[in-house]
N, C-alpha and C positions, 0 to 999 in steps of 0.2 A: 294594753291594758289587761290586767289580771285579775280573776274574778273566779267564783265557784258558779261552773259551767251547770246546768240543769237541762235536762230533755225538754222539760216544757220552753224554757229559755230559747233553746236551739230550734226547736218547732217556729217559736214565733218571731225569730229573727229576720229582719228585712235586709236584701242584698244593699250595699252600700250604692249610693248615686254612680260614684265612677271608682276607678281603681280597685284595691283591694282592703278588706278589713281583717286585721288579724286579733285574736282573742284567746289570751293565755289562762291555762288552768291553774286554778290556785292549790289545788290539790296535788297534782302530779306535776312537780317542777318540769319544765322545759315542755311540755304537752301545749301544742297551739293547735286552735281552729280558725281555718282561712277560709272567706266566703268572697267570691269577686262581683261585679257589677251583673255580671250576668247570673248569676244565682248557683254557681259552680262551688261546691264546698268539699274541704278534703281535711286531713289531719296530717300534721306533721310533729317530729319531736327533734327538739335540740338538745346536744350533749357533748360530752367530750371523747376522745378515742382514750385509749390506753397509753397513749404516747403523748397527749393531753393536747391535741388539735380539735379544734371547733367543728360540729357536723351538724348535720339537720338531715333527718331522714322521713321521708313520706309514708306513713302508715296505712292509708286509705281514703277512699271517697266517703262523704258523708250523704246520706244516710244508710248508704250498705253497711258501713262501720260505725254503730252506735256509740254512745258517750262512755257507757261502761267497757264494752269492747277496746274503745280507743286507749282508755286508761291501761288497761292490760298490757295492751300491747307496745305504749309508752315505757311500762316498766321493766317490760322483758328486754326492749330494744336498749333501754340505758343498761340494764344489768350485762348485756352482750357486748356493748362496748367496753366496758369496766374489763372482760375479760379478754379484750384483744379483738374484737371483730370491728369490722369497718363496712356496714352495708351500702353506703354509698360509693366507696371505692370497689366493693363487689359488683355493684350494677354495673359501675362503670366498664370493669374488668369485662362481664359477661355481654356488653353492647359491643365492646372492641372484639369480643370471641366470636360473637354474631356477625360482625362487618368481615373478620376475616374469612369466616367460613363462605359467606358469600361472594367473597373474592375469589375462592377456590375454585377451580374449573370442575363443572361437574361431571358426572359420569356418560349422560347424553354428548356433552362437548368433547369428552376424552375419545370417546367410542367414534365420533366423527373424525377427529385427528388418527387415530389408528389406522381407520378405513382408507384415509386419504394415503399415509404413508405407504399402505400394504396395496393399494389396487393395481398397480403397476405389474405386481408379481402375480396375482390372482387372475384365474378366467374369470369372465363374465357369470359363469354360473356360480362360483364360489362367492362371487363378491355380491352378487344378488340374494345368496343363501345366508349372509352374514347381516345385509342389511336389512332384511327381513325379520331373523332373529332378533337383532337389536331392538329393532321397531315394536315387534310382537309383544316379546319374552323382559327384554331388559329394561326397557325405558320405561314401561308403566310402574315400573315396583323402585327402580333405583335411580332414573336417570336425570332427576331432579337433584340427588344427592351428592354433595361432594366428593369426587372419586377418594380422595385421601382419607375421608372421615368413615368411608366405608368398611366393614368389618368380615372377619371369615364368615359370621354367623349370616350376615345379610346375603352373602352369594351362595352359601349352603342352602339358606330357606329358599332361595330362588329357585335353585337346581332340582330339590326334594320336592317342590311343590309342583315342578313339570313332571318329574318322574311319578308322580301319583297317578297322573292321568294320560301321559303319554312317554313311555320308557324310552322307544327308539329315539324321541325330537329330544328327551332330555339328554342321552347321550351326545348329541350333536350339540346340545345347548352349553353341556360342560367343555366340549373342546373350543368352543367360540370363546366362553369366557375365560378358559385357562390360558387361550394364546393371546387374547386381549390383555390380560392382568399380568403375564411375563413380560410383554412389551412395554406396560405401564412401569415395572420395577426396572427393567432395563433402563428406560428414559427417565427415570428418576421420578416419575408422576406419584408414587408410593415409594414408603421406604422399605418395606420388607414382603416379602410373598403374602398373597391371601389365602388363594387355593393350596390345599396339599399338592405337592408336587406328584404324587401317586392316587390322588383320591378318586379317580374316576371308577374305579372298582368297587368302591364302597357307597358314592354319591349316586351314578348313574353309569350303572353297568352296561355295556351294551349289550343289545336283544341278541337271543340266540339265531346265527343265519339260516337264512327260509333254504330249504332242502327241495322245495316243491317245483317240478318240471312236468310239462304237459306230454301226456302219452301223443303216440300218433294220431289215436281214433280222435283225441281232445283237439289236436291241432287241426284235424281235416273239420271238426265240429266247430270250431273257431273262425276257420275258412268260410264256410259254408253261412254260418251265423251273421258274418260281416258283410256278406252278398247283399243282406236287404238295409243296410245302411245307405246313406247319400254318398255321394264319390269322396268327398274328404276323410269323413270318419272312417269309410271303408280304407281308403288308402293308408291311413293312420294304421290301423289294425295290421293290415295286410305287411305292410313295411316293417311294423317291430318284429313281425315274424322273419321276414327275408332278411333283415338287414342285422338284427341284433344289436342294435342302437337304442341309446335310451329315449324315455318316452319324451322329455323335453327336447331331445335333439331331434327327434322326427315331428313332434309337433312344431318346431320353429323353422321348419325347412325351407329354405329360401332359394328363389329362383337362380340365384347365381353361383350357387352351389353344384349345380346339377348341369351336367353335360349330357343329355340326352342322346347325341349323335355317337358319343364314345361310351355309352353307358355307366358312366361314373356319378358318385356323389362326393366332392371334395369338403368333409367336415371341418371348417377352421378351427383352427387351437383355441379361440376366444368361446367356442360355444360347447367344447367338451369338457368335462368331470376335470381330468387330469391337466387340461391346458395343452395337451398333443393334437395335432391334426390328424384325420385319418381319413384315407380315400376308402370308398366302398363301392363294390361293384354293383351294377345295377342288370340284373338278368331281365328275362323277358317278362316273367309276372312282374317284377318292379316296375319297369318300364310300362306296361300297361295302366297300372295305377297312376303312374304320374302324368300320363298323358291325357288320362281322364280328367285329371284336375288342371291341366297346364291352361293359363289364359290364351283366347284366339289371338289377342295383340302379343308382341313381344313384349314381356313384363318386366319391370326395373329388376337391378339385382335384387334389391333388398325384400322384394315381393315375397310375403308368407303363402306358401302354395295352399298350407290346409287350414289356416285361419278363417274365421267368419269375416274378418277384414282382412286388407290386402297388408295391414301394419301391425298386425299381432297373430301370435300363433294360434293353433286349436286350443278349445280349453273346453270344459264338459266333460273331463274324463268319468267323474262317479257316474253320471248319467249314462255315460256311452257302455260302461260297463256292465250295469245293471241291464241295459238292454241285451247285451250278448250274453249274459248269463242265463237270460230267460230263454232267449232261443237257442241257446246251447241244450240246455235241459229239455226242451219240447224236442229238438233234432235226437237227441239221444234216445229218449223214451219211444219215439217212434221205430228207430234202429235196433231197440232191445240193447241197446247199450249201457252201462252204469253212467248216471249223472255226474259231472264233473264236479270234483272236491272244488272248494274255494281256491281260489287262486288270483294271481295279481299281474298287471301288464310287466312288472319289471321281472315276474317269472320267466317270461318269453327268451331273457337273456340267455338265463340259466338253461333253458330248454335247448338254445340254440347252441351254447356250450357245451353241454352233455351230448348233444346230437353231433358235434363236430369229432368227438373223441370217439364217438360211437363208429364213424364213417372213416376212422384211421388219421385225422388229422394231427400232426404232431402238436404237442400240448403249448409250445412258443408260440406256433402260428395261430392256436384257436385263441391265445390270450392275446394277441395281437389284434386280430380280428375285434376281438370285444373293448380293444384300445385301453387293456388293462398294463397296468407297470407292475401292481403290488403281485402279480403271478410269476414274476421271473425274479431269480435269487438276488439279493443284493449286490454280492459280488459280480455276478454276471453282468447289472445293469452298468456297473464300472466300466468294465472293460469290454465288453459287449456293445458297440456304437453302432449297431446294424440297424436300421428304423423296421425291418420286417414288414414294411408294404407290400412289397411284392408276395409274400407269404399271407398275410392277412387277405389281400384280395382273391388269393388262389384258396382260401379256407373258407371264405365265405362264398365264393362261387360252388364249391362243393357241396355247401348247406343248400344253397339256394335250389341245386338240381334237385338235392333229394327233397327238399319240399315240393318243387314243381313235379316231380313224380308220385308225391304224396297225395296232393290235392287233387292231380289228373285233371280232367275237363269238368271245372265247377265245384270238384270235391263233395259230390253226390255220397254223401255220408249212408242214408237210407237205402238206397240202392246198392251200396256197396254191403250194406249188412245182410241184403235180401239175398246178394250173390254169395254171402258167405253162407247162409242157412241152406240154399239150394245144393251148395257143394258138400256139405254135412250131410244132406238128405240122400244126394246120390252116392256118397262112401257108404251109406248105411245100408 
């Protein structure tokens, strides 16, 4: 049915009892008003493509698209058809493209596949770190996107956003993202490299290495400050000082790793940063701390000695550190010593390493004591296959003996400072 459509006519038009009613506009050839029994109304236009094929294009719904707008849209569409456009085919292609994109594995799916492929070669610590970064930093921004359709700009924006708030974490995020995308290229998941091969220096330069070490007086202050803690956090702090181990390694100390009779802590490869097992000597001070937290009943090997629960490692590092800082400051003021500058638990490793050098421990032996690989030249690592376990034990034994002499009977720093002042008075 063709007629001169008007706004008044369309407003008064009633839906058909069933099916669909089509009204053709007499002013614009091919413009059609459709209304269904449910009252849904829309505009379409029918015409021919440049190659002569009939086609029908939906312009929009009524009343959102009024009569005058529908006529203009119809004329524009008919003109574009004559110029070679085909809106129906374009919509069909767009739907097919969206369907293909939905079928493409997402960033989150590919991240999971990458982690599964690499997990056997990673230490537990590194695997946990990668999983945490993927879940916290990558998945929220890019996880649902098809990996193949992500761009360099997407990944650069991700890393730059992290660098603005946490530069050190951004450097780690870059390394993880770069390793993942390199694997993706090698596996054929993407067609070309996404991140620049040497982009870390520009996008996420590593922070300057920390140089902070604790002085002998500060170690005494820390030892005495830890005395006010409950046995488990106290043991954590003192074992960090004595063993030069990493925080996570000490916090997750398990009963099955400790041989009290032999005075040894056998740190397994799966719990170290570099995936290398290490045997740590336990002198009298370390054994005293461990005996204070050892369960009365013989614990299972997986029992976490320092955690609030036997199944989980010690936590709450920030609150513990704040308590220690406050006590150390108070003790320093009482003793007439400078209040310690800000420090971190990880600085205790550097303190031990520097202390071993001061005590004459050879460089290779001290590096082995910290379970470092990077401290040895690459060529030496290729040809020198000695594990340096004995030397590491000797180095840590030397360090622990020094600490024992340093802290003395309870490391009473105030009394020590008073003795120093008395000596100065006598000398005067």
